[in-house]
Gaussian input, Z-matrix of N, CA and C with variables (Angstrom, degrees):
# hf/3-21g

backbone

0 1
 N
 C     1     B1
 C     2     B2     1     A1
 N     3     B3     2     A2     1     D1
 C     4     B4     3     A3     2     D2
 C     5     B5     4     A4     3     D3
 N     6     B6     5     A5     4     D4
 C     7     B7     6     A6     5     D5
 C     8     B8     7     A7     6     D6
 N     9     B9     8     A8     7     D7
 C    10    B10     9     A9     8     D8
 C    11    B11    10    A10     9     D9
 N    12    B12    11    A11    10    D10
 C    13    B13    12    A12    11    D11
 C    14    B14    13    A13    12    D12
 N    15    B15    14    A14    13    D13
 C    16    B16    15    A15    14    D14
 C    17    B17    16    A16    15    D15
 N    18    B18    17    A17    16    D16
 C    19    B19    18    A18    17    D17
 C    20    B20    19    A19    18    D18
 N    21    B21    20    A20    19    D19
 C    22    B22    21    A21    20    D20
 C    23    B23    22    A22    21    D21
 N    24    B24    23    A23    22    D22
 C    25    B25    24    A24    23    D23
 C    26    B26    25    A25    24    D24
 N    27    B27    26    A26    25    D25
 C    28    B28    27    A27    26    D26
 C    29    B29    28    A28    27    D27
 N    30    B30    29    A29    28    D28
 C    31    B31    30    A30    29    D29
 C    32    B32    31    A31    30    D30
 N    33    B33    32    A32    31    D31
 C    34    B34    33    A33    32    D32
 C    35    B35    34    A34    33    D33
 N    36    B36    35    A35    34    D34
 C    37    B37    36    A36    35    D35
 C    38    B38    37    A37    36    D36
 N    39    B39    38    A38    37    D37
 C    40    B40    39    A39    38    D38
 C    41    B41    40    A40    39    D39
 N    42    B42    41    A41    40    D40
 C    43    B43    42    A42    41    D41
 C    44    B44    43    A43    42    D42
 N    45    B45    44    A44    43    D43
 C    46    B46    45    A45    44    D44
 C    47    B47    46    A46    45    D45
 N    48    B48    47    A47    46    D46
 C    49    B49    48    A48    47    D47
 C    50    B50    49    A49    48    D48
 N    51    B51    50    A50    49    D49
 C    52    B52    51    A51    50    D50
 C    53    B53    52    A52    51    D51
 N    54    B54    53    A53    52    D52
 C    55    B55    54    A54    53    D53
 C    56    B56    55    A55    54    D54
 N    57    B57    56    A56    55    D55
 C    58    B58    57    A57    56    D56
 C    59    B59    58    A58    57    D57
 N    60    B60    59    A59    58    D58
 C    61    B61    60    A60    59    D59
 C    62    B62    61    A61    60    D60
 N    63    B63    62    A62    61    D61
 C    64    B64    63    A63    62    D62
 C    65    B65    64    A64    63    D63
 N    66    B66    65    A65    64    D64
 C    67    B67    66    A66    65    D65
 C    68    B68    67    A67    66    D66
 N    69    B69    68    A68    67    D67
 C    70    B70    69    A69    68    D68
 C    71    B71    70    A70    69    D69
 N    72    B72    71    A71    70    D70
 C    73    B73    72    A72    71    D71
 C    74    B74    73    A73    72    D72
 N    75    B75    74    A74    73    D73
 C    76    B76    75    A75    74    D74
 C    77    B77    76    A76    75    D75
 N    78    B78    77    A77    76    D76
 C    79    B79    78    A78    77    D77
 C    80    B80    79    A79    78    D78
 N    81    B81    80    A80    79    D79
 C    82    B82    81    A81    80    D80
 C    83    B83    82    A82    81    D81
 N    84    B84    83    A83    82    D82
 C    85    B85    84    A84    83    D83
 C    86    B86    85    A85    84    D84
 N    87    B87    86    A86    85    D85
 C    88    B88    87    A87    86    D86
 C    89    B89    88    A88    87    D87
 N    90    B90    89    A89    88    D88
 C    91    B91    90    A90    89    D89
 C    92    B92    91    A91    90    D90
 N    93    B93    92    A92    91    D91
 C    94    B94    93    A93    92    D92
 C    95    B95    94    A94    93    D93
 N    96    B96    95    A95    94    D94
 C    97    B97    96    A96    95    D95
 C    98    B98    97    A97    96    D96
 N    99    B99    98    A98    97    D97
 C   100   B100    99    A99    98    D98
 C   101   B101   100   A100    99    D99
 N   102   B102   101   A101   100   D100
 C   103   B103   102   A102   101   D101
 C   104   B104   103   A103   102   D102
 N   105   B105   104   A104   103   D103
 C   106   B106   105   A105   104   D104
 C   107   B107   106   A106   105   D105
 N   108   B108   107   A107   106   D106
 C   109   B109   108   A108   107   D107
 C   110   B110   109   A109   108   D108
 N   111   B111   110   A110   109   D109
 C   112   B112   111   A111   110   D110
 C   113   B113   112   A112   111   D111
 N   114   B114   113   A113   112   D112
 C   115   B115   114   A114   113   D113
 C   116   B116   115   A115   114   D114
 N   117   B117   116   A116   115   D115
 C   118   B118   117   A117   116   D116
 C   119   B119   118   A118   117   D117
 N   120   B120   119   A119   118   D118
 C   121   B121   120   A120   119   D119
 C   122   B122   121   A121   120   D120
 N   123   B123   122   A122   121   D121
 C   124   B124   123   A123   122   D122
 C   125   B125   124   A124   123   D123
 N   126   B126   125   A125   124   D124
 C   127   B127   126   A126   125   D125
 C   128   B128   127   A127   126   D126
 N   129   B129   128   A128   127   D127
 C   130   B130   129   A129   128   D128
 C   131   B131   130   A130   129   D129
 N   132   B132   131   A131   130   D130
 C   133   B133   132   A132   131   D131
 C   134   B134   133   A133   132   D132
 N   135   B135   134   A134   133   D133
 C   136   B136   135   A135   134   D134
 C   137   B137   136   A136   135   D135
 N   138   B138   137   A137   136   D136
 C   139   B139   138   A138   137   D137
 C   140   B140   139   A139   138   D138
 N   141   B141   140   A140   139   D139
 C   142   B142   141   A141   140   D140
 C   143   B143   142   A142   141   D141
 N   144   B144   143   A143   142   D142
 C   145   B145   144   A144   143   D143
 C   146   B146   145   A145   144   D144
 N   147   B147   146   A146   145   D145
 C   148   B148   147   A147   146   D146
 C   149   B149   148   A148   147   D147
 N   150   B150   149   A149   148   D148
 C   151   B151   150   A150   149   D149
 C   152   B152   151   A151   150   D150
 N   153   B153   152   A152   151   D151
 C   154   B154   153   A153   152   D152
 C   155   B155   154   A154   153   D153
 N   156   B156   155   A155   154   D154
 C   157   B157   156   A156   155   D155
 C   158   B158   157   A157   156   D156
 N   159   B159   158   A158   157   D157
 C   160   B160   159   A159   158   D158
 C   161   B161   160   A160   159   D159
 N   162   B162   161   A161   160   D160
 C   163   B163   162   A162   161   D161
 C   164   B164   163   A163   162   D162
 N   165   B165   164   A164   163   D163
 C   166   B166   165   A165   164   D164
 C   167   B167   166   A166   165   D165
 N   168   B168   167   A167   166   D166
 C   169   B169   168   A168   167   D167
 C   170   B170   169   A169   168   D168
 N   171   B171   170   A170   169   D169
 C   172   B172   171   A171   170   D170
 C   173   B173   172   A172   171   D171
 N   174   B174   173   A173   172   D172
 C   175   B175   174   A174   173   D173
 C   176   B176   175   A175   174   D174
 N   177   B177   176   A176   175   D175
 C   178   B178   177   A177   176   D176
 C   179   B179   178   A178   177   D177
 N   180   B180   179   A179   178   D178
 C   181   B181   180   A180   179   D179
 C   182   B182   181   A181   180   D180
 N   183   B183   182   A182   181   D181
 C   184   B184   183   A183   182   D182
 C   185   B185   184   A184   183   D183
 N   186   B186   185   A185   184   D184
 C   187   B187   186   A186   185   D185
 C   188   B188   187   A187   186   D186
 N   189   B189   188   A188   187   D187
 C   190   B190   189   A189   188   D188
 C   191   B191   190   A190   189   D189
 N   192   B192   191   A191   190   D190
 C   193   B193   192   A192   191   D191
 C   194   B194   193   A193   192   D192
 N   195   B195   194   A194   193   D193
 C   196   B196   195   A195   194   D194
 C   197   B197   196   A196   195   D195
 N   198   B198   197   A197   196   D196
 C   199   B199   198   A198   197   D197
 C   200   B200   199   A199   198   D198
 N   201   B201   200   A200   199   D199
 C   202   B202   201   A201   200   D200
 C   203   B203   202   A202   201   D201
 N   204   B204   203   A203   202   D202
 C   205   B205   204   A204   203   D203
 C   206   B206   205   A205   204   D204
 N   207   B207   206   A206   205   D205
 C   208   B208   207   A207   206   D206
 C   209   B209   208   A208   207   D207
 N   210   B210   209   A209   208   D208
 C   211   B211   210   A210   209   D209
 C   212   B212   211   A211   210   D210
 N   213   B213   212   A212   211   D211
 C   214   B214   213   A213   212   D212
 C   215   B215   214   A214   213   D213
 N   216   B216   215   A215   214   D214
 C   217   B217   216   A216   215   D215
 C   218   B218   217   A217   216   D216
 N   219   B219   218   A218   217   D217
 C   220   B220   219   A219   218   D218
 C   221   B221   220   A220   219   D219
 N   222   B222   221   A221   220   D220
 C   223   B223   222   A222   221   D221
 C   224   B224   223   A223   222   D222
 N   225   B225   224   A224   223   D223
 C   226   B226   225   A225   224   D224
 C   227   B227   226   A226   225   D225
 N   228   B228   227   A227   226   D226
 C   229   B229   228   A228   227   D227
 C   230   B230   229   A229   228   D228
 N   231   B231   230   A230   229   D229
 C   232   B232   231   A231   230   D230
 C   233   B233   232   A232   231   D231
 N   234   B234   233   A233   232   D232
 C   235   B235   234   A234   233   D233
 C   236   B236   235   A235   234   D234
 N   237   B237   236   A236   235   D235
 C   238   B238   237   A237   236   D236
 C   239   B239   238   A238   237   D237
 N   240   B240   239   A239   238   D238
 C   241   B241   240   A240   239   D239
 C   242   B242   241   A241   240   D240
 N   243   B243   242   A242   241   D241
 C   244   B244   243   A243   242   D242
 C   245   B245   244   A244   243   D243
 N   246   B246   245   A245   244   D244
 C   247   B247   246   A246   245   D245
 C   248   B248   247   A247   246   D246
 N   249   B249   248   A248   247   D247
 C   250   B250   249   A249   248   D248
 C   251   B251   250   A250   249   D249
 N   252   B252   251   A251   250   D250
 C   253   B253   252   A252   251   D251
 C   254   B254   253   A253   252   D252
 N   255   B255   254   A254   253   D253
 C   256   B256   255   A255   254   D254
 C   257   B257   256   A256   255   D255
 N   258   B258   257   A257   256   D256
 C   259   B259   258   A258   257   D257
 C   260   B260   259   A259   258   D258
 N   261   B261   260   A260   259   D259
 C   262   B262   261   A261   260   D260
 C   263   B263   262   A262   261   D261
 N   264   B264   263   A263   262   D262
 C   265   B265   264   A264   263   D263
 C   266   B266   265   A265   264   D264

   B1=1.4464
   B2=1.5433
   B3=1.3295
   B4=1.4043
   B5=1.5797
   B6=1.2492
   B7=1.3972
   B8=1.5950
   B9=1.4556
   B10=1.4217
   B11=1.5889
   B12=1.1973
   B13=1.5798
   B14=1.5527
   B15=1.2879
   B16=1.3869
   B17=1.5049
   B18=1.3784
   B19=1.4014
   B20=1.4626
   B21=1.4207
   B22=1.3767
   B23=1.5154
   B24=1.3670
   B25=1.5092
   B26=1.4958
   B27=1.3898
   B28=1.4014
   B29=1.5703
   B30=1.3321
   B31=1.3745
   B32=1.5624
   B33=1.4258
   B34=1.5160
   B35=1.5744
   B36=1.2977
   B37=1.4114
   B38=1.5253
   B39=1.3253
   B40=1.4884
   B41=1.5672
   B42=1.4121
   B43=1.4531
   B44=1.5125
   B45=1.4474
   B46=1.5185
   B47=1.4401
   B48=1.4403
   B49=1.4326
   B50=1.6618
   B51=1.2668
   B52=1.5935
   B53=1.5759
   B54=1.3598
   B55=1.4546
   B56=1.5512
   B57=1.2450
   B58=1.5574
   B59=1.5651
   B60=1.3663
   B61=1.4895
   B62=1.5391
   B63=1.3531
   B64=1.4763
   B65=1.3493
   B66=1.2817
   B67=1.5253
   B68=1.5978
   B69=1.2811
   B70=1.4146
   B71=1.4981
   B72=1.3659
   B73=1.4684
   B74=1.4482
   B75=1.4587
   B76=1.3842
   B77=1.5897
   B78=1.3367
   B79=1.4801
   B80=1.5637
   B81=1.2631
   B82=1.4780
   B83=1.5197
   B84=1.3238
   B85=1.4466
   B86=1.4770
   B87=1.4342
   B88=1.3542
   B89=1.5334
   B90=1.3713
   B91=1.4484
   B92=1.4319
   B93=1.2628
   B94=1.4330
   B95=1.5233
   B96=1.2260
   B97=1.4214
   B98=1.6391
   B99=1.2596
   B100=1.4568
   B101=1.5632
   B102=1.4057
   B103=1.4278
   B104=1.4582
   B105=1.4081
   B106=1.5189
   B107=1.4948
   B108=1.3673
   B109=1.5427
   B110=1.4352
   B111=1.3108
   B112=1.4417
   B113=1.5600
   B114=1.3497
   B115=1.4282
   B116=1.6121
   B117=1.3410
   B118=1.4918
   B119=1.4309
   B120=1.3349
   B121=1.4192
   B122=1.6107
   B123=1.2981
   B124=1.5628
   B125=1.5139
   B126=1.3278
   B127=1.3673
   B128=1.4524
   B129=1.3634
   B130=1.4483
   B131=1.4866
   B132=1.2161
   B133=1.4757
   B134=1.4058
   B135=1.3951
   B136=1.3722
   B137=1.5321
   B138=1.3793
   B139=1.5213
   B140=1.4800
   B141=1.3611
   B142=1.4968
   B143=1.4901
   B144=1.3067
   B145=1.4231
   B146=1.4313
   B147=1.3849
   B148=1.5128
   B149=1.5174
   B150=1.3667
   B151=1.4445
   B152=1.5337
   B153=1.3438
   B154=1.2929
   B155=1.5412
   B156=1.4187
   B157=1.3145
   B158=1.5493
   B159=1.4437
   B160=1.4942
   B161=1.4404
   B162=1.3698
   B163=1.5348
   B164=1.4884
   B165=1.4610
   B166=1.4028
   B167=1.7089
   B168=1.2341
   B169=1.5810
   B170=1.4439
   B171=1.3685
   B172=1.4721
   B173=1.5940
   B174=1.3547
   B175=1.4360
   B176=1.5312
   B177=1.3031
   B178=1.5354
   B179=1.5476
   B180=1.3898
   B181=1.4750
   B182=1.5488
   B183=1.4327
   B184=1.4818
   B185=1.4976
   B186=1.3992
   B187=1.5081
   B188=1.5008
   B189=1.2861
   B190=1.4212
   B191=1.5905
   B192=1.2756
   B193=1.4649
   B194=1.5079
   B195=1.3560
   B196=1.4346
   B197=1.6128
   B198=1.2941
   B199=1.4523
   B200=1.5355
   B201=1.2378
   B202=1.4711
   B203=1.4959
   B204=1.3637
   B205=1.4881
   B206=1.5606
   B207=1.3515
   B208=1.4009
   B209=1.5073
   B210=1.2719
   B211=1.4552
   B212=1.5868
   B213=1.3245
   B214=1.4335
   B215=1.4285
   B216=1.3857
   B217=1.4239
   B218=1.5515
   B219=1.2627
   B220=1.4811
   B221=1.4219
   B222=1.3027
   B223=1.4789
   B224=1.5114
   B225=1.3639
   B226=1.4934
   B227=1.6159
   B228=1.1770
   B229=1.5480
   B230=1.5382
   B231=1.3319
   B232=1.4629
   B233=1.5255
   B234=1.2808
   B235=1.5336
   B236=1.5017
   B237=1.3535
   B238=1.4761
   B239=1.5060
   B240=1.3862
   B241=1.4911
   B242=1.5620
   B243=1.3349
   B244=1.4640
   B245=1.5328
   B246=1.3972
   B247=1.4647
   B248=1.5067
   B249=1.3393
   B250=1.4691
   B251=1.4871
   B252=1.2583
   B253=1.5589
   B254=1.5548
   B255=1.2603
   B256=1.4570
   B257=1.5596
   B258=1.2299
   B259=1.5039
   B260=1.6165
   B261=1.2292
   B262=1.5109
   B263=1.5227
   B264=1.2264
   B265=1.4386
   B266=1.5170
   A1=110.66
   A2=114.34
   A3=115.22
   A4=111.01
   A5=120.52
   A6=123.90
   A7=107.30
   A8=107.77
   A9=106.03
   A10=109.37
   A11=113.31
   A12=119.37
   A13=104.46
   A14=116.66
   A15=126.39
   A16=113.60
   A17=113.57
   A18=117.32
   A19=113.82
   A20=122.49
   A21=121.76
   A22=107.75
   A23=119.57
   A24=124.63
   A25=105.40
   A26=116.98
   A27=125.26
   A28=104.32
   A29=114.63
   A30=126.00
   A31=105.95
   A32=117.88
   A33=121.22
   A34=109.87
   A35=117.06
   A36=120.87
   A37=113.05
   A38=115.87
   A39=115.95
   A40=118.02
   A41=108.66
   A42=113.19
   A43=111.01
   A44=115.50
   A45=118.08
   A46=112.90
   A47=119.01
   A48=122.89
   A49=106.74
   A50=112.15
   A51=116.56
   A52=106.49
   A53=114.62
   A54=120.59
   A55=112.75
   A56=112.25
   A57=117.60
   A58=107.73
   A59=118.52
   A60=120.36
   A61=107.39
   A62=122.00
   A63=120.05
   A64=107.45
   A65=128.16
   A66=130.04
   A67=109.05
   A68=116.59
   A69=124.69
   A70=108.92
   A71=114.41
   A72=115.37
   A73=117.10
   A74=118.22
   A75=121.76
   A76=111.10
   A77=109.60
   A78=112.70
   A79=114.12
   A80=117.30
   A81=121.81
   A82=110.15
   A83=119.23
   A84=123.07
   A85=111.33
   A86=116.57
   A87=122.04
   A88=110.55
   A89=114.82
   A90=118.45
   A91=114.08
   A92=119.82
   A93=124.98
   A94=104.96
   A95=120.97
   A96=121.43
   A97=112.11
   A98=117.20
   A99=124.45
   A100=110.75
   A101=113.82
   A102=116.66
   A103=111.68
   A104=113.89
   A105=119.10
   A106=115.93
   A107=114.89
   A108=116.98
   A109=110.95
   A110=116.07
   A111=128.14
   A112=112.35
   A113=118.85
   A114=118.79
   A115=109.15
   A116=115.83
   A117=117.67
   A118=116.78
   A119=123.20
   A120=126.66
   A121=111.13
   A122=110.87
   A123=117.22
   A124=106.86
   A125=112.61
   A126=122.20
   A127=115.49
   A128=119.65
   A129=122.35
   A130=111.60
   A131=119.69
   A132=119.93
   A133=103.41
   A134=119.78
   A135=124.35
   A136=109.73
   A137=116.58
   A138=121.71
   A139=115.77
   A140=119.76
   A141=126.06
   A142=108.33
   A143=110.69
   A144=124.97
   A145=117.55
   A146=118.70
   A147=121.08
   A148=108.90
   A149=116.56
   A150=122.43
   A151=109.44
   A152=115.79
   A153=122.55
   A154=112.62
   A155=115.79
   A156=122.39
   A157=114.70
   A158=113.02
   A159=112.76
   A160=107.77
   A161=114.30
   A162=121.36
   A163=104.88
   A164=111.49
   A165=122.29
   A166=105.14
   A167=113.11
   A168=114.30
   A169=104.69
   A170=113.99
   A171=116.55
   A172=114.62
   A173=116.34
   A174=121.55
   A175=110.44
   A176=117.64
   A177=116.24
   A178=112.57
   A179=115.64
   A180=116.23
   A181=110.60
   A182=113.08
   A183=115.46
   A184=108.56
   A185=107.30
   A186=114.27
   A187=110.33
   A188=121.93
   A189=125.57
   A190=112.28
   A191=113.40
   A192=119.39
   A193=106.22
   A194=117.12
   A195=120.33
   A196=110.95
   A197=113.31
   A198=117.11
   A199=110.36
   A200=118.56
   A201=124.12
   A202=106.94
   A203=115.74
   A204=115.88
   A205=109.17
   A206=118.31
   A207=121.18
   A208=114.82
   A209=118.27
   A210=124.88
   A211=112.78
   A212=114.93
   A213=120.82
   A214=114.64
   A215=124.14
   A216=128.52
   A217=114.65
   A218=118.09
   A219=120.23
   A220=118.09
   A221=116.15
   A222=121.01
   A223=117.88
   A224=113.32
   A225=122.94
   A226=104.02
   A227=121.58
   A228=125.79
   A229=112.31
   A230=121.25
   A231=119.59
   A232=113.37
   A233=115.17
   A234=119.76
   A235=112.40
   A236=113.78
   A237=120.56
   A238=111.28
   A239=115.88
   A240=115.84
   A241=114.00
   A242=114.20
   A243=119.31
   A244=106.57
   A245=118.12
   A246=120.02
   A247=108.91
   A248=115.62
   A249=116.69
   A250=115.02
   A251=117.72
   A252=124.69
   A253=104.71
   A254=120.75
   A255=122.28
   A256=108.37
   A257=123.13
   A258=125.39
   A259=107.52
   A260=124.76
   A261=130.70
   A262=115.46
   A263=122.94
   A264=121.98
   A265=106.05
   D1=158.79
   D2=-168.47
   D3=-93.71
   D4=175.24
   D5=-177.06
   D6=-79.85
   D7=136.60
   D8=178.48
   D9=-111.97
   D10=144.63
   D11=-173.65
   D12=-106.68
   D13=141.86
   D14=-176.37
   D15=74.10
   D16=-176.60
   D17=-176.32
   D18=-79.59
   D19=142.13
   D20=-174.89
   D21=-90.20
   D22=137.82
   D23=-175.26
   D24=-69.33
   D25=141.34
   D26=177.39
   D27=-71.09
   D28=170.12
   D29=-176.25
   D30=-71.16
   D31=-36.69
   D32=173.33
   D33=-61.19
   D34=-50.54
   D35=179.77
   D36=-56.94
   D37=-42.19
   D38=177.52
   D39=-65.93
   D40=-34.17
   D41=177.18
   D42=-69.77
   D43=-40.46
   D44=177.51
   D45=-61.05
   D46=-38.07
   D47=-178.12
   D48=-71.42
   D49=-36.64
   D50=-179.63
   D51=-60.77
   D52=-46.93
   D53=-177.78
   D54=-64.83
   D55=-42.12
   D56=177.57
   D57=-60.98
   D58=-48.54
   D59=-177.68
   D60=-62.35
   D61=-36.07
   D62=-177.81
   D63=-74.57
   D64=-33.24
   D65=174.99
   D66=-61.47
   D67=-49.90
   D68=179.31
   D69=-57.13
   D70=-50.95
   D71=-178.52
   D72=-59.48
   D73=-35.77
   D74=-176.36
   D75=-81.40
   D76=-23.84
   D77=179.15
   D78=-88.77
   D79=0.14
   D80=177.67
   D81=-62.86
   D82=-50.69
   D83=-179.27
   D84=-65.01
   D85=-36.56
   D86=-177.94
   D87=-65.54
   D88=-39.32
   D89=173.04
   D90=-60.48
   D91=-40.60
   D92=-176.80
   D93=-68.47
   D94=-42.83
   D95=179.58
   D96=-63.42
   D97=-44.32
   D98=178.39
   D99=-59.49
   D100=-34.77
   D101=-178.45
   D102=-69.42
   D103=-23.77
   D104=-178.42
   D105=-94.43
   D106=-10.61
   D107=-177.53
   D108=-89.31
   D109=168.23
   D110=175.27
   D111=-98.85
   D112=10.72
   D113=178.42
   D114=-137.75
   D115=159.84
   D116=-174.29
   D117=-98.63
   D118=35.34
   D119=-170.48
   D120=-121.65
   D121=140.87
   D122=175.45
   D123=-148.89
   D124=143.60
   D125=175.07
   D126=-120.78
   D127=131.24
   D128=173.99
   D129=-117.69
   D130=123.49
   D131=179.12
   D132=-98.45
   D133=129.26
   D134=-171.09
   D135=-154.63
   D136=-175.58
   D137=-178.67
   D138=-91.02
   D139=5.30
   D140=-176.09
   D141=-90.69
   D142=-164.71
   D143=175.46
   D144=-85.28
   D145=150.10
   D146=177.68
   D147=-61.49
   D148=134.86
   D149=167.50
   D150=-158.48
   D151=165.42
   D152=167.76
   D153=-130.36
   D154=123.81
   D155=-172.97
   D156=-126.08
   D157=142.95
   D158=177.10
   D159=-96.30
   D160=136.79
   D161=-177.92
   D162=-133.95
   D163=173.59
   D164=173.37
   D165=-124.63
   D166=136.27
   D167=174.06
   D168=-66.84
   D169=143.67
   D170=-174.90
   D171=-70.66
   D172=-31.95
   D173=-177.90
   D174=-89.37
   D175=-60.45
   D176=-176.01
   D177=-79.71
   D178=-14.24
   D179=177.67
   D180=67.63
   D181=25.87
   D182=177.60
   D183=-89.31
   D184=135.95
   D185=-179.51
   D186=-77.93
   D187=146.59
   D188=177.58
   D189=-152.85
   D190=163.28
   D191=177.25
   D192=-103.89
   D193=127.79
   D194=175.64
   D195=-111.26
   D196=114.32
   D197=175.84
   D198=-90.05
   D199=121.12
   D200=176.86
   D201=-94.67
   D202=112.18
   D203=-176.42
   D204=-113.85
   D205=124.94
   D206=173.74
   D207=-54.95
   D208=149.89
   D209=178.37
   D210=-51.35
   D211=-43.66
   D212=-178.15
   D213=-65.88
   D214=-18.72
   D215=172.08
   D216=-91.92
   D217=0.29
   D218=178.19
   D219=-51.02
   D220=-36.77
   D221=175.42
   D222=-64.82
   D223=-14.73
   D224=-177.06
   D225=-104.58
   D226=8.74
   D227=-179.66
   D228=-40.63
   D229=-56.41
   D230=-177.43
   D231=-58.79
   D232=-34.55
   D233=179.04
   D234=-69.88
   D235=-38.72
   D236=-179.53
   D237=-72.61
   D238=-39.66
   D239=175.26
   D240=-63.21
   D241=-36.29
   D242=177.00
   D243=-60.41
   D244=-45.73
   D245=-176.58
   D246=-65.28
   D247=-40.13
   D248=179.51
   D249=-61.70
   D250=-39.82
   D251=-176.76
   D252=-75.02
   D253=-39.22
   D254=-174.20
   D255=-78.95
   D256=-37.99
   D257=-170.67
   D258=-91.89
   D259=-19.27
   D260=-175.43
   D261=-116.57
   D262=60.72
   D263=-174.26
   D264=-96.50

């Protein structure tokens, strides 16, 4: 093996960086969609916890609300979208 310069990243740091890269990759098309829409709302259905976050698209710098909806709440999507639009104007 070759000589390594600087500190080596821990396994936890590598996993965190990998998760961040995966999230950014998945949000790239979402950001493009938001830049083209006339509303500030986005929904991501995923395996994590429910949350609502405010973000800016990287290119258009358009502010938007991202609702992260766990898979198990997918059947309640219409109710959660109504909540998002009503509560985050």
